[in-house]
N, C-alpha and C positions, 0 to 999 in steps of 0.2 A: 269137582270141587278145589285139584290142582290149579285149575283157572284161578278160582276167586282167592285163596292162597298169594299168588303171585300179583293178583291185581291189590289186595288189600296191602301186601309187603311194598310194591309199586307205588301204591297212595302213597303210605306213610313215610315212606327214600324221600320223597316227592315233597309231604311237610316239610322234612326236615330240613331240608335245603332252602326255602323260599322262609324258613323261620330262621339260617344260618343267618340269610343275608339280609331280613329287616335290620331299622337301623331304631337303638336301645337307646338313644344321644338322652330320650326322658328320663331314663334312670339317673342322668349324674343331680347330685345334689343339685339345688333351684339357691345360690349365693347373693344378697341384695347386700350392695355395702359389708363386709365381711360377716356377715351375722344368718346362723341357717337355724332356723326352730329358734332355743333361746340360748345356742353357743353363740358367743361374741368371741369371733377371731382379730380383732385389729390388732390386739398386739400379743400374738400368740407364741409361745414360750417353751422349749422343752430341755427336759430334767431327766438324765441318766446316762447311762455308760455305752461300752461298743455298741450296742441294737442302735442306741436313739443315734447315734455319732457320725452311723453311714459308717462305721468300720467293717472294713474286705480284706482276705488274702494280707491281715499279718498286721495292716495300719490303714491309716485316711489318706485319700486323692479324691479330688472332684469328681472324677467322670464315678466313683461309688457314694461319694457325699451329697450328690445329687439327686440322690433314690435311698435319701435319711426317710424316715415314716413324716417326720414330720414337715420336712420341703414338700412330699407329694403330699401333704393335707392344707398345707400352704397352700401350692399351684392350684390345690381345687378349688379353695375359698377365696381366691385372691388378694392376700395378703400377703405381706414384708416379712421377710425370711431371713436373718442374718446368719450365715455359714462361716466357720475357721477355715476356707477352703485351702485345702494344698494343690498346685501343680502333681501333675501326676510324675514319676511315680508314690509320690505324696511321701512320709517323713521318713521314710528309709523300711528294710529288711520288707516289702513289699515281696511273694509270695507269685509265682509267674511259671504260663508253662514253658516249657523248654524243648520239647518235643513228644508230638501223639505217637510214636510207634519209635521205639519203645515212650509209654509215657514216663515220660520226667522231669521235674521241679526245681527250679533252682530261685534262690532268694535274691533280686536286687540290691543293692545295696547302695544303689546312686538316692539321690533326695532331688525333691520340688522345692520349690519355692511358695512360701506366704502368700494367696491371692488379697487376702482379705484383713491383712493386721495392724493397719490403720483407721481399721472401724472405732469410732470414738466411742462407742455406749457398750452395752454388756453383749456379748452374740446372741440369737434368738433360739440355736441347737447348743446348748451347754452340754451336751452328752460327753463324758470324759471314756474314752476306752479304761478299762480295768478300776471303772472307780466302784466304789461296795458304797452301803448306806451309809457307814460313819463320812465320807467324803462327801457328801449333797452339805453335811452342817460344819463342816470343821476343815476342810482343804481349802487352803488359798495356797497351796504352790506344790511344787514335784514333792519338796522337802517336810510337806504339814499333811500328805495324802497318808492313809492308812498304811500302808507298805512299805514306807519308809518310816511310819511310825514306829512299826508293831515288826517290819523285820529290815529298817535298814535299806530299801530297794527305793531308788527315788523313780517317782516314772515322769515323763515329760511332758508328756502331753497335758499335765497339770498345769503346767508356764504356758502352753504354747496357746491353751485354750480362755483359763480362769483370764493371763495376763494382768497378774495383779491387782484383780480388780474386787477378790470380797473371794466366797463360797459360790458353789452353784445357786444355791438357795437365794443366798444375799443377791447376787446378779440380777437371775428371773424377777426379785419382786423389785428391783430396779429400774426393769422398764415399764412399771403399773402393768400390769400382764393383763389380758382380759379373759385369757384361757390359759391354762398351764396342762404339761403334761408331766407328770412322775412315773420313770418309767425304772426303776432302781430295786436289785435286791439280789438279782441271781449271781451276781460274783462275790457273796458273802456267802455261797456256799460250793462254787463252779472249783475254784480253784482244790479246793477239799474233798471233793467227788472225782474231778480227773485226774489227781495226782497217788491216787490210792489213801486219803490220810495222811500224807506224810508234808506238805507244803500249803498252806496250813495244817498245824497238827491238830485242826478243829475247827468248823465253822465256828462262824456267830452266831453262839448261844442266842437263843428264842427270848429270853430276857434284854440282852443288849439288842435285841434285832425290834422287839417291840417299844423297848424307848430310845431307841433311835426314828425307826419310822415315823411313832409316836412327838419325837422334836420337831417332825419336818411338818406333818398338820398342829404345829402349835405353830410352828415361826408364818403360816399360811393364817393362821387364824388371828393372828395380833397382828397382820400385815392387812385382814378385812377390819379388825377393829377402828386399827391408827387412821387408814386411809376412807375409810365408809367405802368403800368400793368390794363387790363382791364375784370375782372370778372363778370361773369353771372350773375345775381339777378334775383333771383323769386318771387314773392310778393305778399300777401293772406292780405286783413282784412277783412273787414266787408261791408255785402250791404249800400248805402247809406237809 
């Protein structure tokens, strides 16, 4: 009996080894001319906040921005995807490991250089760290974003990424997109939650959030009507 058990265990482990060494490249999506299924990624744009921007360790920098989910999708489907790249260590304030034993961190106050600032059109990655739902519709600069309008705190990422060319939504639509992702909303409650309900003193209210998100959807619908095009739209926000 023991010999039988050992035999089947050995057979099972051997099968795992062969399965692990098998080539699963056939699982890679088949994309021809930037079209996969009904999704057309010819002109692919992403709207959002730090998650969309590829923000890591307290700032944005090229070696992290390249792993933004929009860029990963763009590479899979083989489409052009322009990013507001910054050379390492980013726009300043990056957290880095100083020592492993004992484990300590330090803040790198050095700044990198913009690598794509002269790009003439809107970026495909329009994610802005710190952006709220309000900002997608109304923010055009560091002094018109929600953090400044409601608390007097300017967010320089808005100037760096938007470059005075309009709001996130306006710039996204200016590219005549064939596919848009919009992942926004977590910052509408995040600051309130992580500060223990002190900064800000309240999250974005449900009526405000409903109106703002509805405004984004309405803007896209107007674009569809006026342009006669029908871009695919993938939306993400926060749980109820």
